[in-house]
N, C-alpha and C positions, 0 to 999 in steps of 0.2 A: 504494499499500499504506500502510496506517494505522500509525503508530508504536505500539510496545507500550504498554499501559496502565501506570499507576503500580504497580499491584499486581503485574503480571507482572515489571516491572523490579525491584521490591523483592524478589520471590521469587527472581529470578535473582541479584541481589546477595547475598542471604542464602546461597544455594547455593554461590556462588563463595567468599564469605568462609569458610564452614565447610570447604570443600574445601581451600583454600590454608592455612588455619589448621592443620588436621589434617595436611596434607602437610608443612608446615614442622615441626611437632612430630615427626612420624615421621622426617623427614630428620635432624633434630638427634639423635634417639636412635640412628639407624643410624650416623651419622658418629662419634658419641662411641664407639660400640663398635668401629667400624672403625679409628679412630685410636688406640685404647688400645695402650699404656699412656699415651700423651700425653693430657692431659685439657684441657677448655676453660679452666680457670683458668690453666694454663701458657701457652696460646695468647694469652689476654688479657694476661697479664703481658708477653709478647713484644710485643704490639701497643702497650702503654704503657710500654715500657722507658725512654724519654726520653733516655738517653745511650747512645753507641756502646759504652762499656764494659759497661754492663748487658746490652745486646743481645748482645754477644759472649760474655759470661758465660753467658747463657741458651742460646745456640747450642752453646758448649763443653759445658755440662752435658747437653744433649740428645745430643751426640755420645757422651759418656761413658756415658750411661744407655740408649743404643740408641733414642732418640726422634727422632733428627735426620731420618730419612727420613719419619716420620710428620709432622714439622713442615713439611717440603717439600710433602708430599701435602695438608696442611691448607690451603695457599695455593690449591691448585686447587679443592678442595671448597668453599672460601669463596665462589666465584663462583656456584655453584648456590644456596647458602644466601642470598646477596644477592638473587637474583631471587625466591626463595620468601618471605623475610621482607618484602620490599618489597610483593609482592602481598598477603600476609596482612594487613600493617598498613594499607596504603592501602585495601583493601576493608573492613577493620574500621572504619577512620575513617568511610568512607561508610555502611556498613551500620548501625553502632551509632548514629551521629548521625541517620540516617533513622528509626530506631526511636523517637527521642524525639518526632518530629513538630514539633519546634521549628525554626522557619526559621533562626534564628541558629546553632543547633547544626549544622543541615544545611550551611549555608554554611561553617561552621568545619570540618566533616568534609571538605568538598571542598578547603579550604586545606591541612589536615593531610595529606590523600592526596597532594597535590603536594609537600608539605614532605619527606615520607619519601623521595621520589626524590632530593632533595638529599642526604640522609643516605647513600643508596646510591652517589651519585657520589663522595662523600668516601670511602666504603668501597672502591670500585674503586681509587682512587688510593692509598689507604692499603695495600691488598693488594698492588699493584704495588711499592710501596716496601718492604713486608715481604718479598716474593719476591726482590728485589735484595739485601736485607740478609741473608736466610737463606743465599743462595748465595754471598755475599761478593763482594768485601771489604766489611766493615761500614763504612758512612760515617755520620757524624753528620747529614748532610743527610737521608738516607733515614729514619733513626731519628726525627729531628725531624718530618718530614713525616707519618710513620706516627702518631707520638704525638699531634700536634695534630689531625689528621683523625679519629683514633679518638675524641678527646674531643668533637669536633663531632658525629660520628656517634652516639655513645652519648647525648649530650644531646638530639638530635633524636628518637631512638628513644624515649627516656624520656618526652619531652614528648608524643609521639603516643600512647604507651600510656596516659599519664595522661589525655589527652583522651578516649580510649575509655572509661576508667574513670569519668570524670565523666559522660560521656553515658549509660553504663549506670546509674549512680547516679540521674541525672535521670529516666531511663525508669522505674526501679523505684519511685522516690518518686511519680512521676505515676500509675503504676498503683495504688499503695497508696492514694493520695488520690482515686482513682476517676475521674481524667481519662482520656478516650479519646485514643489515639494510634495 
């Protein structure tokens, strides 16, 4: 059996990217409404609490305002989100770099697609630390692990998204300049 042609692989890559991109966006919207009144800013503040005292203050506030159970649920929903954003960003790096037709960008896309998996590994460990923290007792070790891994994760995600934007800009400029890709 013959391997699929480049155009067939590209078409499939495009379909998968848009599917997982839209699924990730839809999931984010659904989770946001399901976890209300807890919002994503509060979850991020918990992720980057940095000190056990601040983490405990956030948990205490959630208990007083009726958001604690939603905070616990958010640690479970995070695992599904990790799978979705990893696939969306990895496929985005591959697809958008392939759109450029530039060999260096395409190789970069493959590298960044692997890099986002490192961000997800950080996110898994971070989420385990957050789950231990939210269920108590709050330890500085778990808070520090979550804080440092959240910083690494967010940095990698930002770099991967910036790479996709650079590839998209490269593609648009190439198209406007009349180059074929």
